[in-house]
NUZALUM-931605 format. One record per residue (C-alpha): residue in one letter; x, y, z; residue number from 0. Coordinates in Angstrom, 2 decimals. Example, Ala and Ser with C-alpha at 12.3 -4.5 7.8 and 13.67 -1.06 7.14 Angstrom:
<node residu="A" c1="12.30" c2="-4.50" c3="7.80" num="0"/>
<node residu="S" c1="13.67" c2="-1.06" c3="7.14" num="1"/>
END
This chain:
<node residu="X" c1="-15.17" c2="4.88" c3="3.94" num="0"/>
<node residu="X" c1="-12.93" c2="4.73" c3="7.28" num="1"/>
<node residu="X" c1="-10.58" c2="1.86" c3="7.63" num="2"/>
<node residu="X" c1="-10.67" c2="0.17" c3="10.90" num="3"/>
<node residu="X" c1="-7.66" c2="1.44" c3="12.92" num="4"/>
<node residu="X" c1="-6.74" c2="-2.38" c3="13.62" num="5"/>
<node residu="X" c1="-5.52" c2="-2.24" c3="9.71" num="6"/>
<node residu="X" c1="-3.34" c2="0.52" c3="10.10" num="7"/>
<node residu="X" c1="-0.96" c2="-1.89" c3="11.46" num="8"/>
<node residu="X" c1="-0.98" c2="-4.41" c3="8.48" num="9"/>
<node residu="X" c1="2.08" c2="-5.16" c3="7.58" num="10"/>
<node residu="X" c1="4.57" c2="-4.72" c3="10.64" num="11"/>
<node residu="X" c1="4.85" c2="-7.30" c3="13.33" num="12"/>
<node residu="X" c1="6.14" c2="-6.65" c3="17.32" num="13"/>
<node residu="X" c1="8.76" c2="-8.57" c3="18.48" num="14"/>
<node residu="X" c1="7.19" c2="-9.79" c3="21.92" num="15"/>
<node residu="X" c1="3.31" c2="-9.73" c3="21.05" num="16"/>
<node residu="X" c1="1.17" c2="-7.30" c3="23.39" num="17"/>
<node residu="X" c1="2.99" c2="-4.52" c3="25.34" num="18"/>
<node residu="X" c1="3.65" c2="-4.78" c3="29.03" num="19"/>
<node residu="X" c1="3.85" c2="-2.29" c3="31.58" num="20"/>
<node residu="X" c1="8.17" c2="-2.67" c3="30.91" num="21"/>
<node residu="X" c1="7.62" c2="-2.57" c3="27.31" num="22"/>
<node residu="X" c1="6.25" c2="0.85" c3="27.37" num="23"/>
<node residu="X" c1="8.54" c2="3.62" c3="25.88" num="24"/>
<node residu="X" c1="10.55" c2="5.62" c3="28.06" num="25"/>
<node residu="X" c1="8.83" c2="9.05" c3="28.17" num="26"/>
<node residu="X" c1="10.96" c2="12.01" c3="26.14" num="27"/>
<node residu="X" c1="13.33" c2="13.75" c3="27.89" num="28"/>
<node residu="X" c1="12.40" c2="17.47" c3="27.98" num="29"/>
<node residu="X" c1="15.44" c2="18.37" c3="25.93" num="30"/>
<node residu="X" c1="14.36" c2="15.80" c3="22.95" num="31"/>
<node residu="X" c1="13.31" c2="17.69" c3="19.83" num="32"/>
<node residu="X" c1="10.10" c2="17.04" c3="18.17" num="33"/>
<node residu="X" c1="10.06" c2="15.73" c3="14.51" num="34"/>
<node residu="X" c1="9.69" c2="19.12" c3="12.98" num="35"/>
<node residu="X" c1="12.44" c2="20.73" c3="15.00" num="36"/>
<node residu="X" c1="14.76" c2="17.67" c3="14.02" num="37"/>
<node residu="X" c1="13.93" c2="18.14" c3="10.65" num="38"/>
<node residu="X" c1="14.03" c2="21.88" c3="10.75" num="39"/>
<node residu="X" c1="17.77" c2="21.99" c3="12.41" num="40"/>
<node residu="X" c1="19.00" c2="19.93" c3="9.86" num="41"/>
<node residu="X" c1="19.55" c2="21.84" c3="6.65" num="42"/>
<node residu="X" c1="19.23" c2="18.54" c3="4.47" num="43"/>
<node residu="X" c1="15.47" c2="18.71" c3="5.03" num="44"/>
<node residu="X" c1="14.74" c2="22.19" c3="4.23" num="45"/>
<node residu="X" c1="12.36" c2="21.26" c3="1.23" num="46"/>
<node residu="X" c1="10.57" c2="18.78" c3="3.52" num="47"/>
<node residu="X" c1="9.97" c2="21.51" c3="5.96" num="48"/>
<node residu="X" c1="8.85" c2="23.71" c3="3.01" num="49"/>
<node residu="X" c1="6.48" c2="20.77" c3="1.99" num="50"/>
<node residu="X" c1="5.14" c2="20.52" c3="5.47" num="51"/>
<node residu="X" c1="4.46" c2="24.07" c3="5.91" num="52"/>
<node residu="X" c1="2.96" c2="24.20" c3="2.62" num="53"/>
<node residu="X" c1="0.51" c2="21.75" c3="3.36" num="54"/>
<node residu="X" c1="-0.34" c2="22.78" c3="6.81" num="55"/>
<node residu="X" c1="1.41" c2="19.71" c3="8.13" num="56"/>
<node residu="X" c1="4.42" c2="21.03" c3="10.10" num="57"/>
<node residu="X" c1="1.77" c2="21.57" c3="12.99" num="58"/>
<node residu="X" c1="1.04" c2="17.73" c3="12.79" num="59"/>
<node residu="X" c1="4.95" c2="16.72" c3="13.30" num="60"/>
<node residu="X" c1="5.15" c2="19.10" c3="15.96" num="61"/>
<node residu="X" c1="2.63" c2="17.86" c3="18.56" num="62"/>
<node residu="X" c1="4.36" c2="16.18" c3="21.13" num="63"/>
<node residu="X" c1="0.82" c2="14.58" c3="22.18" num="64"/>
<node residu="X" c1="1.35" c2="12.48" c3="18.73" num="65"/>
<node residu="X" c1="3.58" c2="9.37" c3="18.32" num="66"/>
<node residu="X" c1="4.24" c2="8.97" c3="14.48" num="67"/>
<node residu="X" c1="6.69" c2="7.93" c3="12.10" num="68"/>
<node residu="X" c1="8.23" c2="9.85" c3="9.37" num="69"/>
<node residu="X" c1="10.06" c2="8.84" c3="6.47" num="70"/>
<node residu="X" c1="12.09" c2="11.75" c3="5.68" num="71"/>
<node residu="X" c1="13.33" c2="12.51" c3="2.00" num="72"/>
<node residu="X" c1="16.59" c2="14.47" c3="2.15" num="73"/>
<node residu="X" c1="16.87" c2="17.54" c3="0.16" num="74"/>
<node residu="X" c1="18.61" c2="15.34" c3="-2.49" num="75"/>
<node residu="X" c1="15.77" c2="13.00" c3="-2.95" num="76"/>
<node residu="X" c1="13.35" c2="16.20" c3="-3.48" num="77"/>
<node residu="X" c1="15.80" c2="17.21" c3="-6.46" num="78"/>
<node residu="X" c1="15.77" c2="13.76" c3="-7.94" num="79"/>
<node residu="X" c1="12.03" c2="13.97" c3="-8.03" num="80"/>
<node residu="X" c1="12.29" c2="17.11" c3="-9.74" num="81"/>
<node residu="X" c1="14.39" c2="15.84" c3="-12.32" num="82"/>
<node residu="X" c1="12.20" c2="12.73" c3="-12.88" num="83"/>
<node residu="X" c1="8.69" c2="15.21" c3="-13.10" num="84"/>
<node residu="X" c1="10.83" c2="17.64" c3="-15.51" num="85"/>
<node residu="X" c1="9.74" c2="20.16" c3="-12.57" num="86"/>
<node residu="X" c1="11.92" c2="23.21" c3="-11.72" num="87"/>
<node residu="X" c1="10.99" c2="23.29" c3="-7.96" num="88"/>
<node residu="X" c1="8.64" c2="22.90" c3="-5.00" num="89"/>
<node residu="X" c1="6.43" c2="25.60" c3="-6.61" num="90"/>
<node residu="X" c1="5.80" c2="23.74" c3="-9.63" num="91"/>
<node residu="X" c1="5.11" c2="20.44" c3="-8.02" num="92"/>
<node residu="X" c1="2.65" c2="22.07" c3="-5.74" num="93"/>
<node residu="X" c1="0.77" c2="23.76" c3="-9.24" num="94"/>
<node residu="X" c1="0.68" c2="20.47" c3="-10.85" num="95"/>
<node residu="X" c1="-0.75" c2="18.38" c3="-8.01" num="96"/>
<node residu="X" c1="-2.75" c2="21.22" c3="-6.11" num="97"/>
<node residu="X" c1="-2.14" c2="21.82" c3="-2.43" num="98"/>
<node residu="X" c1="-4.15" c2="18.84" c3="-1.42" num="99"/>
<node residu="X" c1="-2.36" c2="16.44" c3="-3.74" num="100"/>
<node residu="X" c1="0.91" c2="17.79" c3="-2.40" num="101"/>
<node residu="X" c1="-0.65" c2="16.72" c3="1.02" num="102"/>
<node residu="X" c1="-1.27" c2="13.46" c3="0.03" num="103"/>
<node residu="X" c1="2.14" c2="12.91" c3="-1.30" num="104"/>
<node residu="X" c1="3.68" c2="14.26" c3="1.90" num="105"/>
<node residu="X" c1="1.14" c2="12.15" c3="4.44" num="106"/>
<node residu="X" c1="2.29" c2="9.06" c3="2.37" num="107"/>
<node residu="X" c1="5.67" c2="9.58" c3="4.24" num="108"/>
<node residu="X" c1="3.77" c2="9.46" c3="7.82" num="109"/>
<node residu="X" c1="2.54" c2="5.99" c3="9.71" num="110"/>
<node residu="X" c1="0.35" c2="7.04" c3="12.32" num="111"/>
<node residu="X" c1="2.32" c2="5.05" c3="15.18" num="112"/>
<node residu="X" c1="5.79" c2="4.83" c3="16.41" num="113"/>
<node residu="X" c1="7.95" c2="2.01" c3="14.18" num="114"/>
<node residu="X" c1="11.32" c2="1.49" c3="15.29" num="115"/>
<node residu="X" c1="13.50" c2="-0.28" c3="12.74" num="116"/>
<node residu="X" c1="13.41" c2="-3.53" c3="15.17" num="117"/>
<node residu="X" c1="9.39" c2="-3.75" c3="14.37" num="118"/>
<node residu="X" c1="9.40" c2="-3.67" c3="10.65" num="119"/>
<node residu="X" c1="8.71" c2="-6.56" c3="8.51" num="120"/>
<node residu="X" c1="8.11" c2="-7.04" c3="4.78" num="121"/>
<node residu="X" c1="4.54" c2="-6.48" c3="3.67" num="122"/>
<node residu="X" c1="2.04" c2="-3.43" c3="3.01" num="123"/>
<node residu="X" c1="1.12" c2="-0.75" c3="5.83" num="124"/>
<node residu="X" c1="-1.44" c2="2.19" c3="5.72" num="125"/>
<node residu="X" c1="-0.05" c2="5.52" c3="5.66" num="126"/>
<node residu="X" c1="-1.62" c2="8.55" c3="7.22" num="127"/>
<node residu="X" c1="-5.01" c2="9.41" c3="5.64" num="128"/>
<node residu="X" c1="-5.43" c2="13.41" c3="4.63" num="129"/>
<node residu="X" c1="-8.76" c2="13.20" c3="6.68" num="130"/>
<node residu="X" c1="-10.93" c2="10.75" c3="8.84" num="131"/>
<node residu="X" c1="-13.14" c2="10.43" c3="5.79" num="132"/>
<node residu="X" c1="-10.39" c2="9.31" c3="3.03" num="133"/>
<node residu="X" c1="-9.13" c2="5.86" c3="2.79" num="134"/>
<node residu="X" c1="-5.49" c2="5.73" c3="4.35" num="135"/>
<node residu="X" c1="-3.22" c2="4.68" c3="1.53" num="136"/>
<node residu="X" c1="-0.83" c2="1.60" c3="1.56" num="137"/>
<node residu="X" c1="2.79" c2="1.15" c3="0.73" num="138"/>
<node residu="X" c1="4.67" c2="-1.84" c3="0.34" num="139"/>
<node residu="X" c1="8.40" c2="-2.64" c3="2.71" num="140"/>
<node residu="X" c1="10.51" c2="-5.11" c3="1.32" num="141"/>
<node residu="X" c1="13.22" c2="-6.23" c3="4.04" num="142"/>
<node residu="X" c1="14.94" c2="-8.83" c3="2.01" num="143"/>
<node residu="X" c1="18.16" c2="-6.40" c3="1.85" num="144"/>
<node residu="X" c1="17.88" c2="-3.64" c3="3.87" num="145"/>
<node residu="X" c1="14.66" c2="-1.36" c3="4.10" num="146"/>
<node residu="X" c1="13.32" c2="-0.57" c3="0.49" num="147"/>
<node residu="X" c1="10.01" c2="1.11" c3="0.23" num="148"/>
<node residu="X" c1="7.48" c2="0.70" c3="-2.89" num="149"/>
<node residu="X" c1="10.80" c2="-0.70" c3="-4.43" num="150"/>
<node residu="X" c1="11.86" c2="3.05" c3="-4.88" num="151"/>
<node residu="X" c1="13.31" c2="4.64" c3="-1.58" num="152"/>
<node residu="X" c1="15.86" c2="3.08" c3="0.79" num="153"/>
<node residu="X" c1="15.97" c2="3.66" c3="4.36" num="154"/>
<node residu="X" c1="19.75" c2="4.94" c3="4.40" num="155"/>
<node residu="X" c1="19.51" c2="6.27" c3="8.11" num="156"/>
<node residu="X" c1="16.85" c2="4.55" c3="10.53" num="157"/>
<node residu="X" c1="15.89" c2="5.60" c3="14.36" num="158"/>
<node residu="X" c1="16.30" c2="9.14" c3="14.81" num="159"/>
<node residu="X" c1="14.53" c2="9.54" c3="17.94" num="160"/>
<node residu="X" c1="12.33" c2="12.31" c3="18.58" num="161"/>
<node residu="X" c1="9.84" c2="13.16" c3="21.35" num="162"/>
<node residu="X" c1="6.90" c2="12.54" c3="19.27" num="163"/>
<node residu="X" c1="7.90" c2="9.67" c3="17.25" num="164"/>
<node residu="X" c1="10.78" c2="8.53" c3="15.14" num="165"/>
<node residu="X" c1="12.52" c2="9.55" c3="11.53" num="166"/>
<node residu="X" c1="13.59" c2="6.95" c3="9.05" num="167"/>
<node residu="X" c1="15.62" c2="9.42" c3="6.52" num="168"/>
<node residu="X" c1="15.10" c2="7.61" c3="2.92" num="169"/>
<node residu="X" c1="16.73" c2="8.52" c3="-0.54" num="170"/>
<node residu="X" c1="14.01" c2="8.95" c3="-2.47" num="171"/>
<node residu="X" c1="10.43" c2="10.54" c3="-2.43" num="172"/>
<node residu="X" c1="7.63" c2="7.97" c3="-2.46" num="173"/>
<node residu="X" c1="4.78" c2="8.66" c3="-4.36" num="174"/>
<node residu="X" c1="1.18" c2="6.98" c3="-4.21" num="175"/>
<node residu="X" c1="0.53" c2="3.93" c3="-5.99" num="176"/>
<node residu="X" c1="-2.05" c2="2.37" c3="-8.32" num="177"/>
<node residu="X" c1="-3.46" c2="-1.19" c3="-7.46" num="178"/>
<node residu="X" c1="-1.55" c2="-2.22" c3="-10.32" num="179"/>
<node residu="X" c1="1.50" c2="-0.74" c3="-9.20" num="180"/>
<node residu="X" c1="0.92" c2="-1.89" c3="-5.75" num="181"/>
<node residu="X" c1="0.78" c2="-5.63" c3="-7.00" num="182"/>
<node residu="X" c1="4.18" c2="-4.88" c3="-8.95" num="183"/>
<node residu="X" c1="6.05" c2="-4.01" c3="-6.02" num="184"/>
<node residu="X" c1="5.13" c2="-7.02" c3="-4.10" num="185"/>
<node residu="X" c1="7.10" c2="-10.59" c3="-5.42" num="186"/>
<node residu="X" c1="4.43" c2="-12.44" c3="-4.31" num="187"/>
<node residu="X" c1="2.13" c2="-11.24" c3="-6.57" num="188"/>
<node residu="X" c1="4.30" c2="-11.93" c3="-9.97" num="189"/>
<node residu="X" c1="2.13" c2="-14.66" c3="-11.39" num="190"/>
<node residu="X" c1="-0.73" c2="-12.11" c3="-11.16" num="191"/>
<node residu="X" c1="1.12" c2="-9.18" c3="-12.72" num="192"/>
<node residu="X" c1="2.52" c2="-11.62" c3="-15.39" num="193"/>
<node residu="X" c1="-0.83" c2="-12.74" c3="-16.39" num="194"/>
<node residu="X" c1="-2.30" c2="-9.39" c3="-16.24" num="195"/>
<node residu="X" c1="0.03" c2="-8.31" c3="-18.85" num="196"/>
<node residu="X" c1="-0.37" c2="-11.17" c3="-20.89" num="197"/>
<node residu="X" c1="-4.14" c2="-11.32" c3="-21.12" num="198"/>
<node residu="X" c1="-6.26" c2="-9.40" c3="-23.61" num="199"/>
<node residu="X" c1="-7.85" c2="-5.92" c3="-22.85" num="200"/>
<node residu="X" c1="-4.78" c2="-4.36" c3="-21.34" num="201"/>
<node residu="X" c1="-5.88" c2="-5.18" c3="-18.11" num="202"/>
<node residu="X" c1="-2.55" c2="-4.22" c3="-16.49" num="203"/>
<node residu="X" c1="-2.83" c2="-0.54" c3="-17.90" num="204"/>
<node residu="X" c1="-6.45" c2="-0.51" c3="-16.89" num="205"/>
<node residu="X" c1="-5.75" c2="-1.21" c3="-13.22" num="206"/>
<node residu="X" c1="-2.71" c2="0.98" c3="-13.56" num="207"/>
<node residu="X" c1="-4.91" c2="4.16" c3="-14.80" num="208"/>
<node residu="X" c1="-6.22" c2="6.33" c3="-11.74" num="209"/>
<node residu="X" c1="-8.81" c2="8.02" c3="-14.10" num="210"/>
<node residu="X" c1="-10.38" c2="4.48" c3="-14.55" num="211"/>
<node residu="X" c1="-12.00" c2="2.64" c3="-11.73" num="212"/>
<node residu="X" c1="-12.26" c2="2.67" c3="-9.01" num="213"/>
<node residu="X" c1="-11.77" c2="-1.07" c3="-8.79" num="214"/>
<node residu="X" c1="-11.62" c2="-3.76" c3="-5.63" num="215"/>
<node residu="X" c1="-9.45" c2="-6.58" c3="-6.72" num="216"/>
<node residu="X" c1="-9.45" c2="-10.05" c3="-4.98" num="217"/>
<node residu="X" c1="-5.68" c2="-10.91" c3="-6.04" num="218"/>
<node residu="X" c1="-4.35" c2="-14.32" c3="-5.65" num="219"/>
<node residu="X" c1="-0.82" c2="-14.62" c3="-4.73" num="220"/>
<node residu="X" c1="1.81" c2="-17.10" c3="-6.27" num="221"/>
<node residu="X" c1="0.65" c2="-19.71" c3="-3.98" num="222"/>
<node residu="X" c1="-2.84" c2="-19.49" c3="-4.99" num="223"/>
<node residu="X" c1="-1.43" c2="-19.83" c3="-8.33" num="224"/>
<node residu="X" c1="0.88" c2="-22.69" c3="-7.87" num="225"/>
<node residu="X" c1="-2.26" c2="-24.39" c3="-6.26" num="226"/>
<node residu="X" c1="-4.06" c2="-24.06" c3="-9.56" num="227"/>
<node residu="X" c1="-1.35" c2="-25.67" c3="-11.66" num="228"/>
<node residu="X" c1="-1.44" c2="-28.51" c3="-9.41" num="229"/>
<node residu="X" c1="-5.43" c2="-28.75" c3="-9.63" num="230"/>
<node residu="X" c1="-5.11" c2="-28.08" c3="-13.59" num="231"/>
<node residu="X" c1="-2.43" c2="-30.44" c3="-13.89" num="232"/>
<node residu="X" c1="-0.46" c2="-28.01" c3="-15.77" num="233"/>
<node residu="X" c1="3.30" c2="-27.04" c3="-15.68" num="234"/>
<node residu="X" c1="3.29" c2="-23.21" c3="-15.73" num="235"/>
<node residu="X" c1="1.65" c2="-20.17" c3="-16.68" num="236"/>
<node residu="X" c1="2.64" c2="-20.33" c3="-19.84" num="237"/>
<node residu="X" c1="0.49" c2="-23.73" c3="-20.32" num="238"/>
<node residu="X" c1="-2.47" c2="-22.05" c3="-18.34" num="239"/>
<node residu="X" c1="-2.18" c2="-19.25" c3="-21.25" num="240"/>
<node residu="X" c1="-1.86" c2="-22.31" c3="-24.00" num="241"/>
<node residu="X" c1="-5.13" c2="-23.86" c3="-22.60" num="242"/>
<node residu="X" c1="-7.31" c2="-20.93" c3="-22.06" num="243"/>
<node residu="X" c1="-5.95" c2="-18.74" c3="-24.49" num="244"/>
<node residu="X" c1="-5.49" c2="-14.93" c3="-23.49" num="245"/>
<node residu="X" c1="-9.23" c2="-14.10" c3="-24.23" num="246"/>
<node residu="X" c1="-10.15" c2="-16.73" c3="-21.75" num="247"/>
<node residu="X" c1="-7.39" c2="-15.71" c3="-19.03" num="248"/>
<node residu="X" c1="-9.06" c2="-12.59" c3="-19.07" num="249"/>
<node residu="X" c1="-12.22" c2="-13.38" c3="-18.17" num="250"/>
<node residu="X" c1="-10.60" c2="-15.21" c3="-15.35" num="251"/>
<node residu="X" c1="-8.90" c2="-12.42" c3="-13.82" num="252"/>
<node residu="X" c1="-11.55" c2="-10.24" c3="-14.78" num="253"/>
<node residu="X" c1="-13.72" c2="-12.77" c3="-12.71" num="254"/>
<node residu="X" c1="-11.43" c2="-11.11" c3="-9.48" num="255"/>
<node residu="X" c1="-12.51" c2="-7.72" c3="-9.89" num="256"/>
<node residu="X" c1="-15.45" c2="-5.99" c3="-8.91" num="257"/>
<node residu="X" c1="-16.51" c2="-2.11" c3="-9.41" num="258"/>
<node residu="X" c1="-15.80" c2="0.12" c3="-6.62" num="259"/>
<node residu="X" c1="-13.42" c2="0.54" c3="-3.54" num="260"/>
<node residu="X" c1="-14.92" c2="-1.77" c3="-0.97" num="261"/>
<node residu="X" c1="-13.12" c2="-1.82" c3="2.05" num="262"/>
<node residu="X" c1="-13.05" c2="-4.87" c3="4.17" num="263"/>
<node residu="X" c1="-15.59" c2="-3.29" c3="6.39" num="264"/>
<node residu="X" c1="-18.28" c2="-2.93" c3="3.33" num="265"/>
<node residu="X" c1="-17.91" c2="-6.46" c3="1.89" num="266"/>
<node residu="X" c1="-21.28" c2="-7.53" c3="1.16" num="267"/>
<node residu="X" c1="-22.76" c2="-11.05" c3="1.93" num="268"/>
<node residu="X" c1="-24.38" c2="-12.86" c3="-1.02" num="269"/>
<node residu="X" c1="-24.39" c2="-12.90" c3="-4.76" num="270"/>
<node residu="X" c1="-21.66" c2="-10.16" c3="-6.19" num="271"/>
<node residu="X" c1="-21.28" c2="-9.18" c3="-9.87" num="272"/>
<node residu="X" c1="-17.73" c2="-8.90" c3="-11.13" num="273"/>
<node residu="X" c1="-16.04" c2="-7.18" c3="-14.11" num="274"/>
<node residu="X" c1="-16.79" c2="-9.94" c3="-16.03" num="275"/>
<node residu="X" c1="-20.51" c2="-9.60" c3="-15.40" num="276"/>
<node residu="X" c1="-20.32" c2="-13.20" c3="-14.25" num="277"/>
<node residu="X" c1="-21.13" c2="-13.57" c3="-10.23" num="278"/>
<node residu="X" c1="-19.53" c2="-15.28" c3="-7.08" num="279"/>
<node residu="X" c1="-20.88" c2="-15.68" c3="-3.82" num="280"/>
<node residu="X" c1="-19.24" c2="-14.38" c3="-0.40" num="281"/>
<node residu="X" c1="-20.17" c2="-15.96" c3="2.79" num="282"/>
<node residu="X" c1="-18.96" c2="-13.76" c3="6.00" num="283"/>
<node residu="X" c1="-19.51" c2="-16.24" c3="8.75" num="284"/>
<node residu="X" c1="-15.94" c2="-16.97" c3="9.51" num="285"/>
<node residu="X" c1="-13.78" c2="-14.44" c3="7.43" num="286"/>
<node residu="X" c1="-14.67" c2="-13.71" c3="3.90" num="287"/>
<node residu="X" c1="-15.13" c2="-16.97" c3="2.08" num="288"/>
<node residu="X" c1="-15.29" c2="-16.51" c3="-1.78" num="289"/>
<node residu="X" c1="-17.21" c2="-19.28" c3="-3.67" num="290"/>
<node residu="X" c1="-16.49" c2="-19.04" c3="-7.19" num="291"/>
<node residu="X" c1="-19.15" c2="-20.80" c3="-10.22" num="292"/>
<node residu="X" c1="-17.62" c2="-24.17" c3="-9.93" num="293"/>
<node residu="X" c1="-18.09" c2="-24.38" c3="-6.17" num="294"/>
<node residu="X" c1="-14.45" c2="-23.86" c3="-5.06" num="295"/>
<node residu="X" c1="-13.93" c2="-21.62" c3="-2.14" num="296"/>
<node residu="X" c1="-11.22" c2="-19.24" c3="-1.34" num="297"/>
<node residu="X" c1="-10.19" c2="-17.16" c3="1.66" num="298"/>
<node residu="X" c1="-9.43" c2="-13.76" c3="2.04" num="299"/>
<node residu="X" c1="-6.07" c2="-13.31" c3="4.05" num="300"/>
<node residu="X" c1="-4.98" c2="-9.84" c3="3.62" num="301"/>
<node residu="X" c1="-7.34" c2="-7.12" c3="3.43" num="302"/>
<node residu="X" c1="-7.10" c2="-3.21" c3="2.44" num="303"/>
<node residu="X" c1="-4.32" c2="-2.92" c3="0.46" num="304"/>
<node residu="X" c1="-5.24" c2="0.62" c3="-0.69" num="305"/>
<node residu="X" c1="-4.41" c2="2.16" c3="-4.06" num="306"/>
<node residu="X" c1="-5.00" c2="5.58" c3="-5.56" num="307"/>
<node residu="X" c1="-7.48" c2="3.64" c3="-7.89" num="308"/>
<node residu="X" c1="-9.04" c2="0.85" c3="-5.68" num="309"/>
<node residu="X" c1="-8.35" c2="-1.76" c3="-3.20" num="310"/>
<node residu="X" c1="-6.77" c2="-4.78" c3="-3.28" num="311"/>
<node residu="X" c1="-7.51" c2="-7.99" c3="-0.79" num="312"/>
<node residu="X" c1="-5.40" c2="-11.10" c3="-1.29" num="313"/>
<node residu="X" c1="-6.98" c2="-14.37" c3="-1.65" num="314"/>
<node residu="X" c1="-5.80" c2="-17.94" c3="-1.45" num="315"/>
<node residu="X" c1="-7.09" c2="-19.34" c3="-4.60" num="316"/>
<node residu="X" c1="-7.48" c2="-18.62" c3="-8.20" num="317"/>
<node residu="X" c1="-11.27" c2="-18.32" c3="-8.77" num="318"/>
<node residu="X" c1="-12.82" c2="-19.72" c3="-12.09" num="319"/>
<node residu="X" c1="-15.89" c2="-18.56" c3="-13.83" num="320"/>
END
């Protein structure tokens, strides 16, 4: 399932819109180093270089025809990860994950375009995929106070220029997230994650389980939940729980979940059966419009937030079965 190339840009904005000729980047000077050379020449990135070498990715970040962004963890960041995982060294990480698993983790730090710090905004962004048939995993960047990735790693040194892109140095190794964890790191989904934790069926654990699914979640954001409170004339989420019960809340939430990893270019038109065994209809005439059993229609406004066990599409209405 291959994502459209336009979606790789999700979560980033360009201050001046489309590039003009004068906006085009200045060609690198002959003396400018590649990302690989910069990392290799700095002893603080020796573990990162080792990981790139083991996974066959050193050539990728050495390629002068590429244009990449690398969030580069320091040796201390890797040491912190080893302590977190209770593993002695990178050999043990590779043994635990396999070489392909380690490659996925390393590529989770790479974007397929050059993104300078002044181009970053809060939101989800797609990382580099292991191969052309894989879905590109998403990460969440929060710029409210510095640049924080997945509510875990801070950019400590931005904009280390290279001949084939840019490096931003980070203080933690970032790890691919499940769809539940991708919701958790985004404050705009706090109502949804709270509801998942309260509802019957351990839905939060289900959507965090990488062995479960895959699932497609049409995820209402906080604004959608606010609109629901107004519509039902209820004060807050506890009032919704009191009205529906935790079992009824579970039915509502499962009504937003569809089995399978359905990307935006695979969304079907017509009736769709959800994880609650209820159905809603999808109309693709102008965007993705979903109409629930009560003839209420919500629009998908953000697509292809890809986790390890499924994908999220943000919807502007809480659907009711």
